[in-house]
C-alpha positions in Angstrom: -106.5 -74.3 40.7 -105.1 -75.7 43.8 -107.3 -76.1 46.4 -106.3 -76.5 49.9 -107.8 -78.2 52.5 -106.2 -78.0 56.2 -106.4 -81.4 58.1 -107.7 -80.0 61.8 -107.3 -82.1 65.1 -110.7 -83.0 65.6 -110.4 -84.7 61.4 -107.3 -86.0 61.5 -108.0 -89.9 62.3 -109.7 -89.8 58.7 -106.8 -88.2 56.7 -104.1 -89.5 58.8 -103.8 -93.0 56.8 -103.5 -91.9 53.9 -101.4 -88.4 54.4 -98.9 -90.3 55.7 -98.3 -92.6 53.9 -97.4 -90.0 50.8 -95.6 -88.5 53.9 -93.7 -91.3 54.8 -92.0 -92.2 51.4 -91.7 -87.9 51.0 -89.5 -88.6 54.1 -87.8 -92.0 53.1 -86.6 -90.1 49.8 -85.1 -86.8 52.0 -83.4 -89.1 54.3 -86.1 -87.7 57.6 -85.0 -89.0 60.8 -88.8 -87.1 62.2 -91.0 -90.1 62.9 -94.1 -90.0 61.8 -95.5 -90.6 65.1 -93.9 -87.8 66.8 -95.4 -85.5 63.2 -98.9 -87.4 64.1 -99.3 -86.0 67.8 -98.4 -82.4 66.7 -101.0 -82.1 64.2 -103.0 -83.5 66.4 -101.6 -81.2 69.0 -102.0 -78.4 66.9 -98.6 -77.8 67.6 -98.1 -78.0 63.5 -100.4 -77.3 60.5 -101.6 -80.3 57.6 -102.3 -79.1 54.8 -104.4 -81.4 51.6 -103.5 -79.1 48.4 -105.2 -80.9 44.8 -105.4 -79.4 41.7 -106.8 -81.8 39.1 -105.7 -85.4 39.4 -102.5 -84.1 41.6 -101.9 -83.8 45.2 -100.1 -83.2 48.5 -99.9 -83.2 51.6 -98.0 -80.7 53.2 -97.0 -80.4 57.2 -96.0 -76.9 58.3 -95.0 -75.4 61.7 -93.0 -72.5 63.3 -90.4 -72.5 65.5 -89.4 -68.8 67.6 -86.1 -68.0 69.3 -84.8 -65.1 71.6 -84.4 -63.5 68.1 -86.5 -64.0 65.3 -89.5 -66.7 64.3 -89.0 -69.8 61.1 -92.1 -71.5 59.7 -90.8 -75.0 59.0 -91.9 -77.4 56.3 -91.9 -80.5 58.1 -93.2 -82.2 54.7 -94.3 -82.8 51.4 -95.1 -85.6 49.5 -97.8 -87.0 46.8 -98.3 -87.3 43.3 -97.7 -84.4 41.1 -95.6 -82.1 43.1 -93.6 -80.4 40.7 -96.3 -79.5 38.8 -98.2 -77.7 41.9 -94.7 -76.2 42.7 -95.6 -72.5 42.0 -98.6 -73.0 44.3 -97.0 -74.8 46.9 -94.4 -72.5 47.6 -96.5 -69.2 47.5 -98.6 -71.0 50.3 -96.1 -72.1 52.7 -94.5 -68.4 52.1 -97.6 -66.8 53.1 -98.2 -68.8 55.7 -95.0 -68.2 56.7 -95.8 -64.2 56.4 -99.3 -64.8 58.1 -97.5 -66.7 61.1 -94.9 -63.2 61.8 -91.7 -65.6 60.4 -88.9 -63.4 59.4 -88.0 -67.3 57.8 -89.2 -69.8 55.7 -86.7 -73.3 55.4 -87.4 -76.7 54.9 -84.4 -79.8 54.3 -84.8 -82.5 51.5 -82.5 -84.3 48.9 -80.4 -82.5 47.5 -82.8 -81.6 44.3 -84.5 -79.1 46.4 -82.4 -77.1 46.3 -82.5 -76.8 42.5 -86.3 -76.9 42.0 -86.7 -74.2 45.2 -83.9 -72.0 43.2 -86.3 -70.1 40.9 -88.3 -68.4 44.2 -85.2 -67.5 45.3 -84.4 -69.9 47.7 -80.5 -70.9 48.8 -79.2 -73.3 50.2 -78.7 -72.8 53.5 -76.6 -75.4 55.3 -75.6 -78.3 54.8 -76.9 -81.7 57.1 -74.5 -84.8 58.4 -75.4 -87.6 60.5 -75.0 -91.2 60.7 -77.0 -93.8 62.2 -75.7 -94.9 65.8 
């Protein structure tokens, strides 16, 4: 059974060195251009949520947040990295979706490498778009 630990801004300084290592690795594999320092600052300011999900020897660091526009509210999985994630995926997806619902979100999104489209398809997630870019 997965245990979820909420890392509050008060205990972020203790958790961030370990969490950021796994988040950086996930961001590198997913070609994310979201700077770790900005993510850490958003968590410290309470704008994003950092969770540590643990199941036996497996663990996942998860960063969640919500954005709102004039038409809807969307939950975003900003980062997800750890050891044994695929074995915990059922629980992690359920947690992310519950977070979205409890925060009044109409949608939930994540971005990453193309393998996530296949991995999340069994949960009813589908590819919404493709992001293209290059460093200038």
